[in-house]
Backbone as CSV, one residue per row, in Angstrom:
resi,resn,N_x,N_y,N_z,CA_x,CA_y,CA_z,C_x,C_y,C_z
1,MET,11.226,-31.941,-79.411,9.757,-31.922,-78.626,9.633,-31.950,-77.240
2,PRO,8.816,-31.164,-77.128,8.604,-30.655,-75.692,8.383,-31.897,-74.761
3,ARG,9.266,-31.666,-73.223,8.943,-32.639,-72.591,7.566,-32.938,-72.028
4,ALA,7.130,-34.109,-72.212,6.009,-34.339,-71.262,5.768,-34.010,-70.058
5,GLY,4.332,-33.305,-69.974,4.200,-32.638,-69.015,4.453,-31.287,-68.612
6,LEU,5.412,-30.740,-69.706,5.810,-29.432,-69.521,5.152,-28.415,-70.307
7,THR,4.277,-27.652,-69.892,3.639,-26.685,-70.668,3.940,-25.181,-70.009
8,PRO,3.600,-24.176,-71.043,3.965,-22.840,-70.429,3.025,-22.780,-69.145
9,ALA,2.257,-23.265,-68.724,1.836,-22.977,-67.556,2.384,-23.277,-66.427
10,ALA,2.982,-24.859,-66.647,3.765,-25.367,-65.801,5.007,-24.775,-65.596
11,VAL,5.421,-24.566,-66.557,7.025,-23.528,-66.789,6.861,-22.270,-65.263
12,THR,5.403,-21.511,-66.041,5.035,-20.488,-65.188,5.050,-20.426,-63.779
13,GLU,4.110,-21.784,-63.431,3.832,-21.814,-62.179,5.278,-22.262,-61.483
14,ALA,6.471,-23.162,-62.292,7.508,-23.318,-61.258,8.500,-22.037,-61.247
15,ALA,8.390,-21.335,-62.339,9.092,-20.306,-62.119,8.728,-19.086,-61.144
16,ALA,7.512,-18.948,-60.750,6.755,-18.114,-59.586,7.108,-18.927,-58.143
17,ALA,7.215,-19.909,-58.196,7.520,-20.922,-57.219,9.314,-20.675,-56.633
18,LEU,9.608,-20.441,-57.570,11.288,-20.739,-57.680,11.365,-19.192,-57.213
19,ALA,10.846,-18.137,-57.625,11.254,-16.922,-57.535,10.607,-16.458,-56.048
20,ASP,9.521,-17.224,-55.910,9.267,-17.007,-54.384,10.252,-17.529,-53.334
21,GLU,10.887,-18.377,-53.563,11.801,-19.249,-52.924,13.389,-18.411,-52.892
22,VAL,14.033,-18.208,-54.147,14.968,-17.716,-54.081,15.292,-15.958,-54.189
23,GLY,13.951,-15.406,-54.616,13.895,-14.040,-54.742,13.848,-13.616,-56.310
24,PHE,12.679,-12.661,-56.662,12.985,-12.212,-57.714,14.169,-12.174,-58.569
25,SER,14.888,-11.183,-57.797,16.140,-10.795,-58.661,17.253,-11.914,-58.982
26,GLN,17.003,-13.149,-58.432,17.745,-14.283,-58.563,17.204,-15.051,-59.840
27,LEU,16.285,-15.148,-59.645,15.358,-16.056,-61.199,16.040,-15.955,-62.250
28,SER,16.409,-17.007,-62.950,17.357,-16.727,-64.514,16.768,-18.206,-65.119
29,MET,16.710,-18.075,-66.357,16.224,-19.357,-67.032,17.368,-20.469,-66.890
30,GLY,18.192,-20.316,-66.651,19.338,-21.223,-66.153,18.778,-22.008,-64.663
31,LEU,18.646,-21.592,-64.272,18.250,-21.742,-62.496,16.731,-22.597,-62.710
32,LEU,15.930,-22.080,-63.893,14.488,-22.665,-63.814,14.793,-23.758,-64.489
33,ALA,15.488,-24.018,-65.337,15.972,-25.111,-66.149,16.537,-26.325,-65.257
34,GLU,17.488,-25.947,-64.481,18.125,-26.848,-63.519,16.889,-27.061,-62.544
35,ARG,15.778,-26.552,-61.798,14.543,-26.609,-60.978,13.883,-27.839,-61.896
36,LEU,13.666,-27.643,-63.002,12.812,-28.233,-64.138,13.614,-29.499,-64.210
37,ALA,14.842,-29.907,-64.320,15.712,-30.846,-64.920,15.707,-31.047,-66.119
38,VAL,15.247,-29.709,-67.143,15.548,-29.919,-68.613,16.806,-28.644,-68.716
39,ARG,17.265,-28.743,-70.054,18.594,-28.264,-70.552,17.880,-26.870,-70.379
40,THR,18.460,-25.872,-70.408,17.758,-24.641,-70.685,17.503,-23.969,-72.119
41,PRO,17.908,-24.466,-73.260,17.032,-23.793,-74.558,15.451,-24.935,-74.484
42,SER,15.468,-25.587,-73.779,14.402,-26.457,-73.813,13.240,-25.734,-72.955
43,LEU,13.519,-24.594,-72.550,12.403,-23.481,-71.883,11.788,-22.643,-73.211
44,TYR,12.644,-22.835,-74.045,11.982,-21.676,-74.663,11.138,-22.326,-76.041
45,LYS,10.797,-23.413,-75.866,9.460,-24.113,-76.385,8.371,-23.823,-76.057
46,HIS,8.263,-23.670,-74.212,7.491,-23.192,-73.800,7.631,-21.480,-73.452
47,VAL,8.131,-21.098,-73.418,7.873,-19.507,-73.188,9.012,-18.478,-74.179
48,GLY,8.695,-17.454,-74.294,9.781,-16.673,-75.596,11.029,-16.041,-74.949
49,GLY,11.428,-16.673,-73.353,12.700,-15.676,-72.959,11.980,-15.367,-71.427
50,HIS,13.167,-14.973,-70.975,13.348,-14.417,-69.900,12.071,-12.936,-69.394
51,ALA,11.873,-12.568,-70.709,10.838,-11.323,-70.391,9.469,-12.122,-70.415
52,ASP,9.305,-12.987,-71.294,7.956,-13.366,-71.321,7.422,-13.884,-70.196
53,LEU,8.503,-14.904,-69.322,8.388,-15.533,-68.258,7.980,-14.723,-67.103
54,VAL,8.479,-13.243,-67.159,8.437,-12.324,-66.585,7.199,-11.780,-66.451
55,HIS,6.503,-11.947,-67.309,5.479,-11.286,-68.133,4.588,-12.173,-67.488
56,ARG,4.351,-13.427,-67.869,3.443,-14.815,-67.322,3.678,-14.567,-66.176
57,ILE,4.376,-14.523,-65.271,4.169,-14.899,-63.890,3.880,-13.543,-63.132
58,ALA,3.809,-12.276,-63.708,3.127,-10.434,-63.416,1.577,-11.480,-63.829
59,VAL,1.141,-11.671,-64.850,-0.609,-12.320,-64.930,-0.694,-13.350,-63.794
60,LEU,0.094,-14.283,-63.440,-0.430,-14.957,-62.281,-0.606,-14.721,-60.948
61,ALA,0.368,-13.390,-60.754,0.268,-12.707,-59.493,-0.804,-12.451,-59.793
62,ALA,-0.932,-10.993,-60.355,-2.063,-10.078,-60.388,-3.615,-10.656,-60.344
63,THR,-3.308,-12.054,-61.025,-4.321,-13.441,-60.997,-5.116,-13.362,-59.677
64,GLU,-4.082,-14.287,-58.940,-4.046,-14.762,-57.564,-4.275,-13.532,-56.818
65,LEU,-3.507,-12.336,-56.449,-3.909,-11.335,-55.675,-5.304,-11.214,-55.930
66,GLY,-5.872,-10.833,-56.803,-6.879,-10.392,-57.694,-8.226,-11.166,-56.563
67,ASP,-7.859,-12.783,-56.850,-8.930,-13.760,-56.195,-8.806,-13.440,-54.721
68,ALA,-7.586,-13.587,-54.205,-7.651,-13.254,-52.283,-8.355,-11.690,-52.357
69,LEU,-8.025,-11.162,-52.723,-8.653,-9.650,-51.843,-10.465,-9.615,-52.564
70,ARG,-10.594,-10.073,-53.697,-11.885,-10.657,-53.824,-12.561,-11.625,-52.808
71,ASP,-12.388,-13.106,-52.662,-12.319,-13.733,-51.359,-12.401,-13.234,-49.876
72,ALA,-11.419,-12.546,-49.712,-11.883,-11.938,-48.534,-12.341,-10.733,-47.995
73,THR,-12.718,-9.902,-48.865,-13.564,-8.322,-48.891,-15.044,-9.027,-49.417
74,GLN,-15.418,-10.288,-49.863,-16.783,-10.636,-50.407,-17.833,-10.468,-49.535
75,GLY,-18.777,-9.841,-49.340,-19.748,-9.801,-48.341,-19.172,-8.693,-47.069
76,ARG,-18.565,-8.039,-47.610,-18.073,-7.168,-46.217,-18.239,-5.535,-46.721
77,ALA,-18.240,-4.507,-45.731,-18.403,-3.020,-46.267,-17.370,-2.304,-45.276
78,GLY,-16.884,-0.961,-45.912,-16.058,-0.473,-45.038,-15.374,-0.711,-44.313
79,THR,-15.074,-0.408,-43.219,-13.812,-1.029,-42.007,-13.698,-2.281,-42.287
80,GLU,-14.455,-3.323,-42.004,-14.141,-4.789,-42.205,-13.782,-5.040,-43.368
81,ALA,-14.189,-4.255,-44.616,-13.646,-5.176,-46.091,-12.262,-3.947,-45.945
82,LEU,-11.994,-3.241,-45.470,-10.812,-2.601,-45.558,-9.492,-3.845,-44.913
83,VAL,-9.995,-3.971,-43.526,-9.187,-4.726,-42.653,-8.825,-6.242,-43.648
84,ALA,-9.932,-6.906,-44.061,-9.853,-8.291,-44.617,-9.047,-7.924,-46.213
85,ALA,-9.031,-6.914,-46.683,-7.906,-6.492,-47.864,-6.665,-6.447,-47.503
86,ALA,-6.458,-5.739,-46.757,-5.125,-5.311,-45.781,-4.706,-6.490,-45.828
87,ARG,-5.525,-7.771,-44.743,-4.232,-8.583,-44.399,-4.688,-9.416,-45.836
88,ALA,-4.969,-9.617,-46.602,-5.102,-10.603,-46.854,-3.745,-10.048,-48.371
89,MET,-3.945,-8.919,-48.514,-2.627,-8.737,-49.601,-1.095,-8.513,-49.073
90,ARG,-1.515,-8.196,-47.431,-0.032,-8.824,-46.576,0.136,-10.229,-46.057
91,ALA,-0.538,-11.026,-46.288,-0.746,-12.433,-46.640,0.184,-12.828,-48.023
92,TYR,-0.727,-12.333,-48.969,-0.210,-13.010,-50.197,1.192,-12.641,-50.652
93,VAL,1.607,-11.008,-50.013,2.741,-10.695,-50.308,4.130,-11.410,-49.540
94,ARG,3.572,-11.889,-48.581,4.202,-12.642,-47.367,4.273,-14.274,-47.947
95,ALA,3.615,-14.556,-48.393,3.394,-15.867,-49.130,4.098,-15.961,-50.473
96,HIS,4.415,-14.988,-51.185,4.368,-15.289,-52.507,5.456,-13.621,-52.832
97,PRO,6.609,-13.518,-52.368,7.421,-12.218,-52.582,7.937,-12.112,-53.426
98,GLY,8.479,-13.408,-54.463,9.150,-12.947,-55.941,7.915,-12.795,-56.804
99,ARG,6.791,-13.526,-56.616,5.943,-13.174,-57.836,4.946,-12.136,-57.374
100,TYR,5.168,-11.514,-56.458,4.790,-10.135,-56.332,5.517,-9.353,-56.725
101,ALA,6.693,-9.481,-56.529,7.773,-8.462,-57.079,8.290,-8.459,-58.505
102,ALA,7.633,-9.647,-59.242,7.967,-10.077,-60.805,6.356,-9.056,-61.356
103,GLY,5.281,-9.151,-60.496,4.342,-8.617,-61.039,4.155,-6.715,-60.970
104,ASN,5.256,-6.356,-59.986,5.795,-4.611,-60.163,6.346,-4.522,-61.238
105,THR,7.008,-5.162,-61.999,7.994,-4.962,-62.840,7.490,-4.911,-64.062
106,VAL,6.025,-4.968,-64.771,5.509,-5.432,-65.906,4.334,-4.644,-65.807
107,ARG,4.420,-4.267,-67.251,3.348,-3.280,-67.619,2.518,-4.102,-68.856
108,PRO,1.267,-3.690,-68.995,0.343,-4.676,-70.017,0.958,-3.800,-71.149
109,THR,1.056,-4.736,-72.195,1.864,-4.366,-73.347,0.626,-3.627,-74.473
110,GLY,-0.735,-4.056,-74.390,-2.125,-3.432,-74.784,-3.055,-3.763,-74.216
111,PRO,-4.262,-3.711,-75.168,-5.488,-4.269,-74.714,-5.769,-5.753,-74.684
112,ASP,-4.818,-6.586,-75.529,-5.574,-8.038,-75.262,-4.371,-8.355,-74.837
113,ASP,-3.660,-7.802,-73.930,-2.204,-8.679,-72.763,-3.156,-9.214,-71.855
114,ALA,-3.041,-10.291,-71.282,-3.800,-11.046,-70.298,-3.596,-10.163,-68.949
115,LEU,-2.625,-9.385,-69.205,-1.652,-8.836,-67.262,-3.223,-7.771,-67.485
116,ALA,-3.774,-6.996,-68.311,-4.820,-5.924,-68.221,-5.706,-6.329,-67.215
117,PRO,-6.999,-7.189,-67.836,-7.964,-7.535,-66.902,-7.542,-8.049,-65.529
118,ALA,-6.034,-8.838,-65.703,-6.016,-9.492,-64.296,-5.639,-8.126,-62.924
119,ILE,-5.465,-7.314,-63.740,-4.983,-5.931,-62.685,-5.982,-5.037,-62.862
120,ASP,-7.170,-5.200,-63.368,-8.091,-4.859,-63.493,-8.713,-5.291,-62.189
121,ARG,-8.913,-6.621,-62.161,-9.547,-7.629,-61.555,-9.057,-7.449,-59.758
122,MET,-8.143,-7.084,-60.015,-7.393,-6.541,-58.220,-7.717,-5.204,-58.163
123,LEU,-7.774,-4.600,-58.859,-8.257,-2.906,-58.635,-9.546,-2.788,-58.482
124,GLY,-10.486,-3.699,-59.107,-11.717,-3.472,-58.577,-12.167,-3.927,-57.403
125,SER,-11.255,-5.138,-56.516,-11.469,-5.050,-55.125,-10.860,-4.091,-54.805
126,PHE,-10.113,-3.396,-54.681,-9.940,-2.416,-53.580,-11.001,-1.266,-54.091
127,SER,-11.104,-0.859,-55.157,-12.069,-0.128,-55.368,-13.453,-0.353,-54.616
128,ALA,-14.099,-1.809,-54.696,-15.189,-2.566,-54.221,-15.098,-1.838,-52.488
129,VAL,-14.043,-1.974,-52.082,-13.576,-1.989,-50.453,-13.749,-0.016,-50.314
130,LEU,-13.346,0.837,-51.421,-13.214,2.046,-50.861,-14.629,2.550,-51.303
131,HIS,-15.296,1.748,-52.079,-16.727,2.259,-52.828,-17.911,2.611,-51.538
132,GLY,-17.340,1.571,-50.184,-17.904,1.135,-49.173,-17.768,2.648,-48.318
133,TYR,-17.046,3.237,-48.667,-16.969,4.535,-47.481,-17.328,5.959,-48.370
134,GLY,-17.996,5.911,-49.306,-18.633,6.506,-49.848,-18.224,7.914,-50.438
135,LEU,-16.885,7.796,-50.799,-16.103,9.134,-51.075,-16.591,9.571,-52.691
136,ASP,-16.313,11.016,-52.721,-16.630,12.127,-53.857,-15.943,11.039,-54.923
137,ALA,-16.721,10.913,-56.191,-15.898,10.570,-57.344,-14.346,10.679,-57.473
138,ALA,-14.565,12.248,-57.410,-13.038,12.988,-57.715,-11.825,12.432,-56.936
139,GLN,-12.292,11.926,-55.552,-11.325,11.346,-54.335,-10.728,9.804,-54.988
140,GLU,-11.740,9.149,-55.465,-11.446,7.474,-55.582,-9.920,7.238,-56.289
141,VAL,-9.838,7.790,-57.068,-8.295,7.436,-57.802,-7.373,7.797,-56.442
142,HIS,-7.191,8.710,-56.038,-6.380,9.315,-54.837,-6.645,8.108,-53.561
143,ALA,-7.806,8.024,-53.476,-7.791,6.733,-52.292,-7.290,5.466,-52.337
144,LEU,-7.504,5.122,-54.368,-7.173,4.017,-54.376,-5.530,4.065,-54.481
145,ARG,-5.227,4.818,-54.883,-2.938,5.084,-54.968,-2.784,4.993,-53.621
146,THR,-3.431,5.818,-52.470,-2.970,5.678,-51.343,-3.086,4.606,-50.620
147,LEU,-4.160,3.890,-50.660,-4.123,2.579,-50.055,-3.536,1.287,-50.558
148,ARG,-3.112,1.510,-52.109,-2.518,0.558,-52.538,-0.734,0.708,-52.395
149,SER,-0.074,2.111,-52.293,0.876,2.568,-52.153,1.255,2.312,-50.085
150,MET,0.146,2.199,-49.552,0.621,1.812,-48.118,0.304,0.214,-47.942
151,LEU,-0.075,0.072,-48.392,-0.198,-1.601,-48.308,0.853,-2.170,-48.934
152,HIS,1.173,-1.646,-49.924,2.638,-2.059,-50.774,3.795,-2.105,-49.976
153,GLY,3.921,-0.993,-49.501,5.234,-0.334,-48.672,5.436,-1.520,-48.031
154,PHE,4.218,-1.539,-46.916,4.108,-2.136,-45.766,4.730,-3.448,-46.165
155,ALA,4.106,-4.269,-46.728,4.504,-5.033,-47.091,5.556,-5.928,-47.560
156,VAL,6.070,-5.019,-48.915,7.835,-5.156,-49.204,8.527,-5.037,-47.890
157,LEU,8.600,-3.589,-47.190,9.373,-3.674,-46.653,9.451,-4.566,-45.214
158,GLU,8.451,-5.200,-45.152,8.162,-6.590,-44.144,8.923,-7.912,-44.746
159,VAL,8.824,-7.875,-45.827,9.140,-9.558,-46.804,10.880,-9.186,-46.866
160,GLU,11.157,-7.639,-46.828,12.766,-7.618,-47.238,13.341,-7.370,-45.190
161,GLY,12.894,-7.487,-44.893,13.089,-7.381,-43.298,13.606,-5.799,-43.106
162,GLY,13.041,-5.009,-43.621,13.415,-3.644,-43.625,12.629,-2.611,-42.458
163,PHE,11.928,-3.697,-41.104,11.354,-3.482,-40.123,12.037,-3.959,-38.856
164,ARG,12.859,-2.900,-38.469,14.169,-3.103,-37.601,13.963,-2.894,-35.836
165,LEU,13.216,-2.188,-35.653,12.619,-1.734,-34.602,12.142,-2.774,-33.470
166,ASP,12.280,-2.925,-32.287,11.400,-4.036,-31.725,10.097,-4.104,-31.360
167,THR,9.325,-2.973,-31.925,7.969,-2.738,-31.785,6.957,-3.920,-32.544
168,ASP,6.277,-4.652,-32.146,5.301,-5.716,-32.739,5.158,-4.970,-34.625
169,VAL,5.349,-6.033,-35.307,4.978,-5.682,-36.735,3.401,-5.709,-36.834
170,ASP,2.815,-6.400,-36.315,1.161,-6.941,-36.499,0.868,-5.879,-35.921
171,ASP,1.044,-4.832,-34.537,0.984,-3.893,-33.901,0.817,-2.689,-35.261
172,SER,1.813,-2.366,-35.586,2.314,-1.215,-36.604,1.130,-1.464,-37.688
173,PHE,1.164,-2.621,-38.036,0.265,-3.078,-39.681,-1.201,-2.747,-38.968
174,ALA,-1.612,-3.456,-37.626,-3.287,-2.964,-37.404,-3.443,-1.468,-37.157
175,TRP,-2.033,-0.211,-36.791,-2.332,0.736,-36.874,-2.156,1.636,-37.845
176,MET,-1.943,1.083,-38.835,-1.522,1.635,-40.741,-2.827,1.514,-40.753
177,VAL,-3.688,0.322,-40.348,-4.974,0.134,-41.203,-5.793,0.889,-40.701
178,ASP,-5.717,1.134,-39.378,-7.233,2.284,-38.768,-6.555,3.773,-38.884
179,LEU,-5.308,4.219,-39.104,-5.206,5.298,-40.062,-5.454,5.460,-41.086
180,VAL,-5.616,4.563,-42.043,-6.274,4.367,-43.532,-7.770,4.558,-43.208
181,ASP,-8.249,3.826,-42.462,-9.855,3.688,-42.109,-10.313,4.794,-41.721
182,GLN,-9.720,5.668,-40.802,-10.001,6.831,-39.855,-9.910,8.046,-41.238
183,GLY,-8.753,8.147,-41.916,-8.669,9.323,-43.069,-10.047,8.995,-44.034
184,LEU,-9.983,7.759,-44.609,-11.642,7.398,-45.530,-12.579,7.868,-44.968
185,ARG,-12.896,7.561,-43.526,-14.151,8.295,-42.893,-14.481,9.376,-42.510
186,ALA,-13.014,10.217,-42.499,-13.250,11.371,-42.632,-13.349,11.957,-43.679
187,THR,-13.175,11.665,-45.216,-13.003,12.570,-46.304,-14.586,11.693,-46.854
188,ARG,-15.234,10.666,-46.388,-17.034,10.529,-46.526,-17.851,11.987,-47.177
189,THR,-18.446,11.750,-48.063,-19.221,12.585,-48.630,-20.818,12.294,-48.681
190,ARG,-20.992,11.422,-48.074,-22.304,10.949,-48.052,-22.761,10.493,-45.902
């Protein structure tokens, strides 16, 4: 019989928090069971194993990031929306490095997978930001990939301690966002 109060959602949330704390690569069913004060086999009543757990964390992370981006950019356009989205993504990755990492290891398994709409919502927020730049439709995918790559790379390098020069990281972040903004404005078609 499953432990009272323990549900798939509660196990997923606990695993996501643990991944943020110890790092995604250190997340294991055994460590999670210890954190939840249950025996490891008890977790299998709520999740199908480590791969299922990681998938559930990925859905959670994509949903949370999509919500953060939507909330940050709502009512904004152009440069203001870009800056808000960039800050929201950076803040999310800094606050939730483990679950963000988990979200980058899993792909949707099919059209009924809950991960697909979560990713679509996140990408939709980025697309809305880019829409304000009036890009040619053929450039939108390239712009989306560039924006995500730059923000992802910066945020991951930051949380992993990859910036070792003594120049202020916030200044570098602002410089990068300004560079992206200038590039997007330069490719505007309207």
